[in-house]
Structure formats: structure tokens, C-alpha cells
BADRENKE-666828 format. One record per residue (C-alpha): residue in one letter; x, y, z; residue number from 1. Coordinates in nm, 2 decimals. Each point is the difference from the previous one (the first is absolute). Layout:
<tigu "A",<X,Y,Z>,NUM>
...
//
This chain:
<tigu "M",<1.11,-9.39,-6.45>,1>
<tigu "I",<0.07,-0.01,0.37>,2>
<tigu "D",<0.09,-0.32,0.16>,3>
<tigu "D",<-0.25,-0.09,0.28>,4>
<tigu "S",<0.27,-0.18,0.19>,5>
<tigu "S",<0.20,0.31,0.06>,6>
<tigu "R",<-0.31,0.17,0.14>,7>
<tigu "D",<-0.04,-0.28,0.25>,8>
<tigu "V",<0.36,0.02,0.11>,9>
<tigu "Q",<-0.03,0.38,0.05>,10>
<tigu "S",<-0.31,-0.04,0.22>,11>
<tigu "E",<0.17,-0.27,0.21>,12>
<tigu "A",<0.31,0.21,0.05>,13>
<tigu "S",<-0.20,0.32,0.11>,14>
<tigu "P",<-0.12,-0.01,0.36>,15>
<tigu "P",<-0.37,0.06,0.06>,16>
<tigu "A",<-0.11,0.35,0.10>,17>
<tigu "L",<-0.07,0.04,0.37>,18>
<tigu "P",<-0.31,0.20,0.09>,19>
<tigu "I",<0.03,0.26,0.28>,20>
<tigu "S",<-0.26,-0.01,0.27>,21>
<tigu "C",<-0.06,0.24,0.29>,22>
<tigu "I",<-0.01,-0.12,0.36>,23>
<tigu "G",<-0.35,0.00,0.12>,24>
<tigu "S",<-0.15,0.01,-0.35>,25>
<tigu "S",<-0.33,-0.18,-0.03>,26>
<tigu "R",<0.08,-0.09,-0.36>,27>
<tigu "P",<0.09,-0.38,-0.02>,28>
<tigu "D",<0.34,-0.09,-0.16>,29>
<tigu "R",<0.05,-0.27,-0.24>,30>
<tigu "A",<0.11,-0.34,0.13>,31>
<tigu "G",<0.37,-0.05,0.03>,32>
<tigu "S",<0.08,0.38,0.00>,33>
<tigu "M",<0.29,0.12,0.21>,34>
<tigu "V",<0.00,0.32,0.21>,35>
<tigu "A",<0.34,0.11,0.14>,36>
<tigu "G",<0.12,-0.36,-0.06>,37>
<tigu "R",<-0.28,-0.16,0.20>,38>
<tigu "P",<-0.27,-0.21,-0.15>,39>
<tigu "V",<-0.34,0.16,0.03>,40>
<tigu "P",<-0.28,-0.25,0.05>,41>
<tigu "S",<-0.25,0.01,-0.27>,42>
<tigu "T",<-0.36,0.09,0.07>,43>
<tigu "E",<-0.12,-0.21,-0.28>,44>
<tigu "E",<-0.17,-0.33,0.05>,45>
<tigu "G",<-0.17,0.10,0.32>,46>
<tigu "Q",<0.31,0.13,0.18>,47>
<tigu "T",<-0.03,0.32,0.19>,48>
<tigu "D",<0.27,0.25,0.11>,49>
<tigu "T",<0.04,-0.03,0.38>,50>
<tigu "K",<0.20,0.33,0.04>,51>
<tigu "P",<-0.21,0.30,0.14>,52>
<tigu "S",<-0.05,0.28,-0.25>,53>
<tigu "L",<-0.01,0.38,0.10>,54>
<tigu "P",<-0.31,0.19,-0.12>,55>
<tigu "A",<0.06,0.27,-0.25>,56>
<tigu "P",<-0.08,0.36,0.13>,57>
<tigu "T",<-0.34,0.11,-0.12>,58>
<tigu "P",<-0.02,0.33,-0.19>,59>
<tigu "S",<-0.22,0.17,0.27>,60>
<tigu "T",<0.25,-0.07,0.28>,61>
<tigu "S",<0.29,0.13,-0.20>,62>
<tigu "S",<-0.18,0.32,-0.09>,63>
<tigu "A",<-0.09,0.08,0.37>,64>
<tigu "A",<0.36,-0.05,0.11>,65>
<tigu "Q",<0.13,0.23,-0.27>,66>
<tigu "S",<-0.27,0.27,0.09>,67>
<tigu "V",<0.10,-0.01,0.37>,68>
<tigu "L",<0.37,0.02,-0.10>,69>
<tigu "Q",<-0.06,0.30,-0.23>,70>
<tigu "T",<-0.21,0.18,0.27>,71>
<tigu "V",<0.27,-0.05,0.26>,72>
<tigu "T",<0.27,0.12,-0.24>,73>
<tigu "L",<-0.21,0.31,-0.09>,74>
<tigu "L",<-0.06,0.09,0.36>,75>
<tigu "S",<0.37,-0.05,0.08>,76>
<tigu "T",<0.10,0.22,-0.29>,77>
<tigu "M",<-0.24,0.27,0.10>,78>
<tigu "A",<0.12,-0.01,0.36>,79>
<tigu "A",<0.36,0.03,-0.11>,80>
<tigu "M",<-0.09,0.29,-0.23>,81>
<tigu "L",<-0.18,0.18,0.28>,82>
<tigu "L",<0.28,-0.06,0.24>,83>
<tigu "L",<0.25,0.13,-0.25>,84>
<tigu "A",<-0.22,0.31,-0.08>,85>
<tigu "R",<-0.03,0.07,0.38>,86>
<tigu "F",<0.38,0.05,0.02>,87>
<tigu "T",<0.08,0.13,-0.34>,88>
<tigu "V",<-0.28,0.23,-0.11>,89>
<tigu "P",<0.04,0.27,0.27>,90>
<tigu "G",<0.37,0.02,-0.09>,91>
<tigu "I",<-0.09,0.03,-0.36>,92>
<tigu "V",<-0.26,0.27,0.06>,93>
<tigu "E",<0.24,0.19,0.23>,94>
<tigu "E",<0.27,-0.02,-0.26>,95>
<tigu "V",<-0.24,0.12,-0.28>,96>
<tigu "R",<-0.11,0.29,0.22>,97>
<tigu "Y",<0.36,0.10,0.08>,98>
<tigu "A",<0.09,-0.04,-0.37>,99>
<tigu "W",<-0.29,0.24,-0.09>,100>
<tigu "H",<0.12,0.25,0.27>,101>
<tigu "R",<0.36,-0.03,-0.12>,102>
<tigu "G",<-0.13,0.07,-0.35>,103>
<tigu "E",<-0.17,0.31,0.11>,104>
<tigu "L",<0.31,0.12,0.18>,105>
<tigu "R",<0.21,-0.07,-0.30>,106>
<tigu "A",<-0.24,0.19,-0.23>,107>
<tigu "E",<0.01,0.30,0.24>,108>
<tigu "Y",<0.37,-0.03,0.02>,109>
<tigu "E",<0.04,0.00,-0.37>,110>
<tigu "T",<-0.25,0.28,-0.04>,111>
<tigu "G",<0.17,0.21,0.26>,112>
<tigu "A",<0.34,-0.05,-0.14>,113>
<tigu "E",<-0.12,0.09,-0.34>,114>
<tigu "G",<-0.17,0.31,0.13>,115>
<tigu "L",<0.31,0.11,0.19>,116>
<tigu "R",<0.20,-0.02,-0.31>,117>
<tigu "N",<-0.23,0.24,-0.17>,118>
<tigu "V",<-0.01,0.25,0.28>,119>
<tigu "S",<0.28,0.25,0.02>,120>
<tigu "L",<0.10,0.18,0.32>,121>
<tigu "E",<-0.07,0.33,-0.16>,122>
<tigu "S",<-0.36,-0.09,-0.07>,123>
<tigu "L",<-0.04,-0.14,0.36>,124>
<tigu "S",<0.15,0.32,0.14>,125>
<tigu "R",<-0.24,0.20,-0.22>,126>
<tigu "A",<-0.29,-0.19,0.14>,127>
<tigu "Y",<0.10,0.09,0.35>,128>
<tigu "E",<0.03,0.36,-0.10>,129>
<tigu "M",<-0.35,0.00,-0.15>,130>
<tigu "V",<-0.15,-0.14,0.32>,131>
<tigu "T",<0.17,0.28,0.19>,132>
<tigu "S",<-0.13,0.26,-0.24>,133>
<tigu "A",<-0.35,-0.13,0.01>,134>
<tigu "V",<-0.02,-0.01,0.39>,135>
<tigu "G",<0.22,0.29,0.11>,136>
<tigu "P",<-0.25,0.29,-0.07>,137>
<tigu "S",<-0.27,-0.17,0.22>,138>
<tigu "V",<0.22,-0.04,0.31>,139>
<tigu "V",<0.00,0.27,0.26>,140>
<tigu "H",<0.21,0.08,0.31>,141>
<tigu "I",<-0.20,0.07,0.32>,142>
<tigu "D",<0.11,0.22,0.29>,143>
<tigu "V",<-0.19,-0.02,0.33>,144>
<tigu "Q",<0.03,0.22,0.30>,145>
<tigu "R",<-0.12,-0.14,0.33>,146>
<tigu "R",<-0.03,0.13,0.36>,147>
<tigu "T",<0.14,-0.20,0.28>,148>
<tigu "S",<-0.21,-0.13,0.29>,149>
<tigu "E",<0.09,0.02,0.36>,150>
<tigu "Q",<0.05,-0.38,0.01>,151>
<tigu "E",<0.25,0.03,-0.29>,152>
<tigu "R",<0.20,0.26,0.19>,153>
<tigu "K",<0.00,-0.20,0.32>,154>
<tigu "M",<0.12,-0.31,-0.20>,155>
<tigu "G",<0.28,0.20,-0.16>,156>
<tigu "R",<0.12,0.12,0.34>,157>
<tigu "L",<-0.01,-0.35,0.14>,158>
<tigu "L",<0.21,-0.14,-0.29>,159>
<tigu "G",<0.26,0.28,0.05>,160>
<tigu "G",<-0.08,0.15,-0.34>,161>
<tigu "P",<-0.06,0.37,-0.08>,162>
<tigu "S",<-0.28,0.14,0.20>,163>
<tigu "F",<-0.29,0.13,-0.21>,164>
<tigu "P",<-0.12,0.35,0.06>,165>
<tigu "K",<-0.33,0.07,0.16>,166>
<tigu "P",<-0.30,0.02,-0.24>,167>
<tigu "A",<0.01,0.32,-0.19>,168>
<tigu "P",<-0.17,0.13,-0.31>,169>
<tigu "G",<0.15,-0.14,-0.32>,170>
<tigu "P",<0.15,-0.33,-0.09>,171>
<tigu "A",<0.25,-0.19,0.22>,172>
<tigu "I",<0.10,-0.31,-0.19>,173>
<tigu "S",<0.06,-0.05,-0.38>,174>
<tigu "D",<-0.07,-0.33,-0.17>,175>
<tigu "Q",<-0.01,-0.11,-0.35>,176>
<tigu "G",<-0.12,-0.27,-0.24>,177>
<tigu "S",<-0.12,-0.07,-0.35>,178>
<tigu "G",<-0.32,-0.01,-0.19>,179>
<tigu "V",<-0.15,-0.05,-0.35>,180>
<tigu "I",<-0.25,0.20,-0.20>,181>
<tigu "V",<-0.29,-0.23,-0.09>,182>
<tigu "D",<-0.24,0.26,-0.15>,183>
<tigu "A",<0.06,0.31,-0.21>,184>
<tigu "E",<-0.24,0.19,0.23>,185>
<tigu "G",<0.27,-0.01,0.27>,186>
<tigu "Y",<-0.06,-0.31,0.20>,187>
<tigu "V",<0.32,-0.14,0.15>,188>
<tigu "L",<0.03,-0.35,0.16>,189>
<tigu "T",<0.25,-0.07,0.28>,190>
<tigu "N",<0.03,-0.18,0.34>,191>
<tigu "R",<-0.19,0.11,0.30>,192>
<tigu "H",<0.30,-0.02,0.22>,193>
<tigu "V",<0.17,0.26,-0.22>,194>
<tigu "I",<-0.25,0.27,0.06>,195>
<tigu "S",<-0.16,-0.11,0.33>,196>
<tigu "D",<-0.02,0.29,0.26>,197>
<tigu "G",<0.14,0.24,-0.26>,198>
<tigu "E",<-0.10,0.36,0.04>,199>
<tigu "D",<0.17,0.13,-0.30>,200>
<tigu "I",<0.04,-0.22,-0.31>,201>
<tigu "H",<0.16,0.11,-0.33>,202>
<tigu "V",<0.06,-0.19,-0.32>,203>
<tigu "T",<0.29,0.06,-0.23>,204>
<tigu "L",<-0.08,-0.09,-0.36>,205>
<tigu "S",<0.25,-0.14,-0.25>,206>
<tigu "D",<0.02,0.34,-0.18>,207>
<tigu "G",<0.11,0.17,0.33>,208>
<tigu "R",<-0.33,0.15,0.10>,209>
<tigu "R",<-0.08,-0.01,0.37>,210>
<tigu "V",<-0.37,0.01,0.09>,211>
<tigu "P",<-0.19,-0.06,0.32>,212>
<tigu "A",<-0.21,-0.31,0.04>,213>
<tigu "A",<-0.32,-0.08,0.20>,214>
<tigu "V",<-0.08,-0.34,0.14>,215>
<tigu "V",<-0.31,-0.15,-0.17>,216>
<tigu "G",<-0.01,-0.30,0.22>,217>
<tigu "S",<0.20,-0.30,0.13>,218>
<tigu "D",<-0.04,-0.37,0.08>,219>
<tigu "T",<0.18,-0.13,0.30>,220>
<tigu "L",<-0.04,-0.37,-0.07>,221>
<tigu "T",<0.18,0.02,-0.34>,222>
<tigu "D",<0.22,0.30,0.09>,223>
<tigu "L",<-0.11,0.20,-0.30>,224>
<tigu "A",<-0.09,0.37,-0.04>,225>
<tigu "V",<-0.13,0.23,-0.27>,226>
<tigu "L",<0.11,0.36,-0.04>,227>
<tigu "K",<-0.14,0.28,-0.22>,228>
<tigu "I",<0.22,0.27,-0.16>,229>
<tigu "Q",<-0.09,0.29,-0.22>,230>
<tigu "A",<0.22,0.00,-0.31>,231>
<tigu "K",<-0.03,0.00,-0.38>,232>
<tigu "G",<0.17,-0.22,-0.25>,233>
<tigu "L",<0.02,-0.31,0.22>,234>
<tigu "L",<0.10,-0.33,-0.15>,235>
<tigu "P",<-0.16,-0.29,0.18>,236>
<tigu "I",<0.14,-0.35,0.01>,237>
<tigu "Q",<-0.18,-0.29,-0.17>,238>
<tigu "W",<-0.17,-0.26,0.21>,239>
<tigu "G",<0.14,-0.36,-0.04>,240>
<tigu "D",<-0.15,-0.33,0.11>,241>
<tigu "S",<0.18,-0.15,0.30>,242>
<tigu "Q",<-0.19,-0.32,-0.04>,243>
<tigu "K",<0.15,-0.07,-0.34>,244>
<tigu "I",<0.37,0.08,0.07>,245>
<tigu "R",<0.19,-0.32,0.07>,246>
<tigu "V",<0.28,-0.08,0.24>,247>
<tigu "G",<0.33,0.06,-0.17>,248>
<tigu "S",<-0.12,0.29,-0.20>,249>
<tigu "P",<0.22,0.31,-0.01>,250>
<tigu "V",<-0.12,0.30,0.21>,251>
<tigu "W",<0.13,0.35,0.07>,252>
<tigu "A",<-0.04,0.22,0.31>,253>
<tigu "V",<0.00,0.37,-0.02>,254>
<tigu "G",<0.01,0.24,0.30>,255>
<tigu "S",<0.21,0.22,0.23>,256>
<tigu "P",<0.21,-0.23,0.22>,257>
<tigu "F",<0.18,0.21,0.26>,258>
<tigu "G",<-0.14,0.31,-0.17>,259>
<tigu "L",<0.17,-0.08,-0.33>,260>
<tigu "D",<-0.30,0.07,-0.23>,261>
<tigu "R",<-0.07,-0.17,-0.33>,262>
<tigu "T",<0.22,-0.30,0.09>,263>
<tigu "I",<-0.08,-0.32,-0.20>,264>
<tigu "T",<0.11,-0.35,0.10>,265>
<tigu "F",<-0.05,-0.33,-0.18>,266>
<tigu "G",<-0.07,-0.36,0.10>,267>
<tigu "I",<-0.24,-0.29,-0.04>,268>
<tigu "L",<-0.33,-0.09,0.17>,269>
<tigu "S",<0.10,-0.26,0.25>,270>
<tigu "G",<-0.34,-0.11,0.14>,271>
<tigu "K",<-0.37,0.08,0.03>,272>
<tigu "H",<-0.26,-0.02,0.27>,273>
<tigu "R",<0.24,0.06,0.29>,274>
<tigu "M",<-0.14,0.07,0.35>,275>
<tigu "V",<0.26,0.18,0.21>,276>
<tigu "R",<0.00,0.23,0.30>,277>
<tigu "A",<0.22,0.26,-0.15>,278>
<tigu "G",<-0.28,0.26,0.00>,279>
<tigu "A",<-0.13,-0.08,0.35>,280>
<tigu "Q",<0.19,0.30,0.15>,281>
<tigu "H",<-0.21,0.23,-0.21>,282>
<tigu "G",<-0.33,-0.16,0.10>,283>
<tigu "A",<-0.04,-0.22,-0.30>,284>
<tigu "S",<-0.16,-0.34,0.06>,285>
<tigu "P",<0.20,-0.30,-0.14>,286>
<tigu "R",<-0.33,-0.18,-0.05>,287>
<tigu "Y",<-0.10,0.26,-0.26>,288>
<tigu "Q",<0.34,0.01,-0.17>,289>
<tigu "D",<0.06,-0.18,-0.33>,290>
<tigu "F",<0.36,0.10,-0.07>,291>
<tigu "M",<0.21,-0.06,-0.30>,292>
<tigu "Q",<0.36,-0.08,0.07>,293>
<tigu "S",<0.29,0.12,-0.22>,294>
<tigu "D",<0.37,0.04,0.02>,295>
<tigu "V",<-0.01,0.36,-0.12>,296>
<tigu "A",<0.21,0.23,0.21>,297>
<tigu "V",<-0.25,0.19,0.22>,298>
<tigu "N",<0.12,0.23,0.28>,299>
<tigu "P",<-0.16,0.25,0.24>,300>
<tigu "G",<-0.15,0.27,-0.23>,301>
<tigu "N",<-0.11,-0.25,-0.26>,302>
<tigu "S",<-0.33,-0.05,0.19>,303>
<tigu "G",<-0.30,0.10,-0.21>,304>
<tigu "G",<0.19,-0.02,-0.32>,305>
<tigu "P",<-0.11,-0.22,-0.29>,306>
<tigu "L",<0.12,-0.35,-0.10>,307>
<tigu "V",<-0.04,-0.03,-0.38>,308>
<tigu "D",<0.03,-0.28,-0.25>,309>
<tigu "A",<0.17,-0.01,-0.34>,310>
<tigu "R",<-0.28,0.20,-0.16>,311>
<tigu "G",<0.04,0.28,0.25>,312>
<tigu "Q",<-0.34,-0.08,0.16>,313>
<tigu "L",<-0.07,0.02,0.38>,314>
<tigu "V",<0.00,-0.35,0.16>,315>
<tigu "G",<0.07,0.10,0.36>,316>
<tigu "I",<0.06,0.27,0.26>,317>
<tigu "N",<0.34,-0.05,0.18>,318>
<tigu "T",<-0.08,-0.02,0.37>,319>
<tigu "A",<0.23,-0.20,0.22>,320>
<tigu "I",<0.34,-0.15,0.04>,321>
<tigu "V",<0.14,-0.25,0.25>,322>
<tigu "G",<0.22,0.20,0.25>,323>
<tigu "D",<0.11,0.36,-0.01>,324>
<tigu "T",<0.16,-0.02,-0.34>,325>
<tigu "Y",<-0.02,-0.21,-0.31>,326>
<tigu "Q",<0.11,-0.36,0.05>,327>
<tigu "G",<-0.11,-0.16,-0.32>,328>
<tigu "V",<-0.37,-0.03,0.08>,329>
<tigu "S",<-0.26,0.27,-0.06>,330>
<tigu "F",<-0.38,0.00,-0.01>,331>
<tigu "S",<-0.26,0.19,-0.19>,332>
<tigu "I",<-0.38,0.02,0.00>,333>
<tigu "P",<-0.15,-0.16,-0.32>,334>
<tigu "S",<-0.15,0.25,-0.24>,335>
<tigu "N",<-0.34,-0.19,0.00>,336>
<tigu "V",<-0.03,0.07,0.38>,337>
<tigu "T",<0.13,0.35,-0.04>,338>
<tigu "K",<-0.24,0.09,-0.28>,339>
<tigu "Q",<-0.30,-0.12,0.20>,340>
<tigu "V",<0.10,0.20,0.31>,341>
<tigu "Y",<0.08,0.31,-0.20>,342>
<tigu "Q",<-0.34,0.00,-0.17>,343>
<tigu "R",<-0.18,-0.04,0.33>,344>
<tigu "I",<0.20,0.28,0.17>,345>
<tigu "R",<-0.05,0.23,-0.30>,346>
<tigu "E",<-0.38,-0.06,0.01>,347>
<tigu "T",<-0.07,0.02,0.37>,348>
<tigu "G",<0.33,0.10,0.17>,349>
<tigu "R",<0.02,-0.33,0.18>,350>
<tigu "V",<-0.02,-0.38,-0.04>,351>
<tigu "A",<-0.32,-0.14,0.14>,352>
<tigu "R",<0.09,-0.37,0.03>,353>
<tigu "G",<-0.24,-0.29,0.03>,354>
<tigu "W",<-0.04,-0.17,0.34>,355>
<tigu "L",<-0.11,-0.35,0.07>,356>
<tigu "G",<0.01,0.01,0.38>,357>
<tigu "V",<0.20,-0.31,0.08>,358>
<tigu "V",<0.32,-0.11,0.18>,359>
<tigu "L",<0.20,-0.21,-0.24>,360>
<tigu "A",<0.28,-0.25,0.04>,361>
<tigu "E",<0.20,-0.22,-0.23>,362>
<tigu "V",<-0.14,-0.35,-0.07>,363>
<tigu "P",<0.20,-0.26,0.19>,364>
<tigu "D",<0.14,-0.31,-0.16>,365>
<tigu "E",<-0.25,-0.23,0.16>,366>
<tigu "M",<-0.30,0.20,-0.14>,367>
<tigu "H",<0.15,0.04,-0.35>,368>
<tigu "R",<-0.17,-0.23,-0.25>,369>
<tigu "G",<0.14,0.11,-0.33>,370>
<tigu "E",<0.30,-0.13,-0.19>,371>
<tigu "N",<0.17,0.34,-0.04>,372>
<tigu "S",<0.14,0.11,0.34>,373>
<tigu "R",<0.04,0.36,-0.13>,374>
<tigu "V",<-0.37,0.03,-0.06>,375>
<tigu "R",<-0.17,-0.05,0.34>,376>
<tigu "G",<-0.27,0.26,0.04>,377>
<tigu "A",<-0.06,0.19,0.32>,378>
<tigu "L",<-0.13,-0.12,0.33>,379>
<tigu "V",<-0.27,0.20,0.18>,380>
<tigu "Q",<0.11,0.00,0.37>,381>
<tigu "A",<-0.27,0.23,0.13>,382>
<tigu "L",<-0.26,0.26,-0.10>,383>
<tigu "A",<0.04,0.36,0.09>,384>
<tigu "S",<-0.36,0.04,0.11>,385>
<tigu "P",<-0.35,-0.14,-0.05>,386>
<tigu "D",<-0.07,0.30,-0.23>,387>
<tigu "S",<0.31,-0.04,-0.22>,388>
<tigu "P",<-0.04,-0.07,-0.37>,389>
<tigu "A",<0.14,-0.35,0.05>,390>
<tigu "S",<-0.26,-0.08,0.27>,391>
<tigu "Q",<-0.28,0.13,-0.21>,392>
<tigu "A",<0.12,-0.22,-0.29>,393>
<tigu "G",<0.00,-0.31,0.22>,394>
<tigu "L",<0.38,-0.05,0.04>,395>
<tigu "L",<0.10,-0.20,0.31>,396>
<tigu "A",<0.32,-0.04,0.19>,397>
<tigu "G",<0.18,-0.30,-0.14>,398>
<tigu "D",<-0.10,0.06,-0.36>,399>
<tigu "I",<0.27,0.01,-0.26>,400>
<tigu "V",<-0.05,0.25,-0.28>,401>
<tigu "H",<0.13,-0.15,-0.32>,402>
<tigu "A",<-0.12,0.24,-0.27>,403>
<tigu "V",<-0.14,0.35,-0.05>,404>
<tigu "G",<-0.20,0.00,-0.32>,405>
<tigu "D",<0.22,-0.17,-0.26>,406>
<tigu "T",<0.33,0.06,0.18>,407>
<tigu "V",<0.15,-0.28,0.21>,408>
<tigu "V",<0.13,0.12,0.34>,409>
<tigu "S",<0.36,-0.10,0.06>,410>
<tigu "D",<0.05,0.13,0.36>,411>
<tigu "V",<-0.11,0.26,0.25>,412>
<tigu "G",<0.17,0.29,-0.16>,413>
<tigu "H",<-0.15,-0.08,-0.33>,414>
<tigu "L",<-0.35,-0.01,0.14>,415>
<tigu "M",<0.06,0.33,0.18>,416>
<tigu "R",<0.11,0.17,-0.32>,417>
<tigu "L",<-0.30,-0.13,-0.19>,418>
<tigu "I",<-0.24,0.13,0.26>,419>
<tigu "G",<0.19,0.32,0.05>,420>
<tigu "D",<0.02,0.07,-0.38>,421>
<tigu "A",<-0.38,-0.03,-0.03>,422>
<tigu "P",<-0.20,0.31,0.08>,423>
<tigu "A",<-0.21,0.02,0.31>,424>
<tigu "G",<-0.36,-0.11,-0.08>,425>
<tigu "S",<0.10,-0.24,-0.27>,426>
<tigu "E",<-0.15,-0.35,-0.02>,427>
<tigu "L",<0.24,-0.29,-0.01>,428>
<tigu "N",<-0.05,-0.38,-0.04>,429>
<tigu "L",<0.20,-0.20,0.25>,430>
<tigu "M",<0.07,-0.37,-0.03>,431>
<tigu "V",<0.08,-0.15,0.34>,432>
<tigu "D",<0.08,-0.34,0.14>,433>
<tigu "R",<-0.19,-0.09,0.32>,434>
<tigu "Q",<0.11,-0.33,0.15>,435>
<tigu "G",<0.07,-0.15,-0.34>,436>
<tigu "E",<-0.33,0.13,-0.16>,437>
<tigu "A",<0.02,0.27,-0.26>,438>
<tigu "R",<-0.24,0.30,0.05>,439>
<tigu "A",<-0.07,0.31,-0.22>,440>
<tigu "L",<-0.06,0.32,0.19>,441>
<tigu "V",<-0.08,0.35,-0.11>,442>
<tigu "V",<0.14,0.29,0.20>,443>
<tigu "I",<-0.06,0.38,-0.02>,444>
<tigu "L",<0.33,0.17,0.11>,445>
<tigu "G",<0.01,0.28,0.25>,446>
<tigu "E",<0.26,0.27,0.02>,447>
<tigu "R",<0.32,-0.08,0.17>,448>
<tigu "P",<0.04,0.21,0.32>,449>
<tigu "E",<0.31,0.21,0.04>,450>
<tigu "T",<0.09,-0.17,0.33>,451>
<tigu "V",<0.00,-0.35,-0.14>,452>
<tigu "D",<0.36,-0.13,-0.02>,453>
<tigu "R",<-0.08,-0.30,-0.22>,454>
//
């Protein structure tokens, strides 16, 4: 049994438990309770707590405050992310683009290195020899005999050179150049300036035969001419596509520089769509020229000879150099232009070019509206006459021609070539800009007069 007296002693010795109350709580405390050592008056027996109490936040007010805080936080985060993206994303995109480009360069580098390890100098030399074998039989040497004019003789005397004899029957001056057989029936392609004013033209074939040649026709604007010879067993060259050959591709020139026939030189295609005045002394118009540039050694006597690709196909006719001798830059007429001129001369003996009847000028910067400064179109400065094809089609001075059919016009020379390459009488659709408004016109081309310079 447990003694009740000991329970009483234990209860007296243990201090009573003190209840904890919160400041501002509306719950009454028991009488005699202590908070932080201070007596708290009891609310029992009609006593009230005189201390003011703070109202507890309602659930609706707390939720609204949290919602506003979350919205502000979200907007701030989005603004920070947009600001960060504004300065970091372009750099990342640029880095990815350059990384992609570097990857392509590395792939080309590794492929090229692997390919070079598998190519022997002997096979490379053999490839060069095969190109020479495929082209050589088609190349001819051209001898031209010309008479001198009275003006040439006077000029020679003024310059202190040898005086030319008076005109007499027979040739007075010898000249030479190169050509290439383009048809087994005896058609030979060369430069116009090689055979111009020639009274006696002979062609020496690769097998040593020397035969006379007759002029079928020539084209002054492109400096091309077609000859006809009578011979059997001719081996024509194969036509190539000058549009497909790329800058950097290997090319070979074959001809008779300084009279050294069947000379072959090697180089690469350095550029395309060059417009130079190298052929102006022969009457060629730079506006109608669309030269290909190469670093192949071309010298006087190479004119009229072929420029060929690695397949031995004709991609150009060597025409001009800068200066009197080769200086690392030479020019050739693309095969696509050459083939078109050759076909027209063979059919009709001449090149009847289309004529629009306008005076053209380059589009100035203040009138150019496109993003590509290299593609400007051509500005119509004036009309040739009220009866010209342009006038009949409704073209006006100040119009800018932007397209011919589906072809976008890049500049004046491009438009002139497009019009000139089209036959007289053909119908073309023109897209022009007239004071910011696009207009579609239909023109029927006339034939370009011989006296028109451009």
C-alpha cells in the first residue's frame, strides 16, 4: 500500500505548472497566473482585460497578398530572363553557327587529307596527260595575211618604225592565233580580232595538214568568229557547261603563244562574270562581255584557243590578257555564251540581237530599295524614239527594270546581255518599278542596229 502522507508531501514540494499565454490573446487566463514574472489579472468574476488586442489576419487578405507577391516575382523573373537572353542568345547562336562552319571545314580538311594520301603523283601526272590527249587534236593554229592601210603606213612613219610599202597585190602583214574545231563538218571557232581584215586565212591541223579557211561570220560585241575548212577525219572538242564550273576548279589552256603551236598551260579558274575593257581595242563591248578569269598562262597567240576543264570539255575561249604579256590574269569567253553565238552564226552568218530601244544607267543608292546592293536592276534614263519597242511596251524614263521573265536583273550589263541574247521579234515579260509601284509590261524586241554602241 502507498502511504497517502507521502503523496501530500510530494505535491507540496513540486511547484505548480505555469500556463503560457500569448500577448494579445483573447483567451482568458486563470486567476493568479504569471506571465514573464508578472501577475496577469484574471478575467473571471466580471473582470476584463484592458490591453488592446491585434486582430488576426483573415484568410482572404493573406491570399491576396501572396498572389500579388507571386505575380511580381514571376514578372521580375521573366524580365530578368529576357534581359539575359537579349545579351546571351545572339552570342550562343553565333557560336553555334561558327561551330557548324568549323565542323564543315574540319570535315573537308580530313576528307582532302585522306584523298591526297590516296593520290599518287604518277596518277595525277597521268590525268594531265589524258587531258592533253583529249584536247590536242581539236586545237588548230591560224595564220592570217593582211594588207596594210594608208593610215597604218603613215602611223608607222610617224613612230619612226619601218615604213610599209605601198599597197600591192598579195599579203603585206602576217598574223597568227589559235582556234578549236567544234564540229566534224569543219567548223572552227576563234576570236574575231584574230581573223579581222584577213585576206588569206590558213588553218594548220594537229596532224600537220594546212588547209585554207573561209569566214562564216563574226560577232563584234563578243569578239567571236566562225571559220569553215574542208578536211576529213576532224576530231571536234566536246562542249562543257561554263555555268556549272566552279571557281577554284583546274583548267587548261591550249594554243599557239608566240607561234609555238600545241602549247598547253595549267591553272585554276580565278573568277566568273568579270566585265573588263580588255577587248575594247578590237571593238568588243564590255557591256556584252561576261568573262571568266583564270591564272592560266595566256600570251599573244593564245587568242581563240580553248580553255578546258578536267574532263577535257570546252568551258571557254581564251580572249584577253591585261597588258602586252601574261601577268597572272587572263580572261576567256564562257562556253555557254560561245555556243549560242556559234549556233547563230552557223545558221545565219550573223548574230541578230534583240533591241529594247532605251538608254540605261546604273541605279543610284538613293533609288535602290532592295537589301542586296549587288542586285539593283537597271534604270531607264531615256527612250530611243517614240517608235522603239520600249515605247510601244509602255516603258517610261525613270522606270527601273528588275526582272526579265523569271531572271532577276542585277545591273545594266546583265539587262543588256539578256536583251541581246534574245532573238529579234521575241516577246519578253518585264517587271519594272515605277515610283515604288510594281508594274508588269510585255515587250516585243526589235533588231539591234549596227550603229548602236550600247
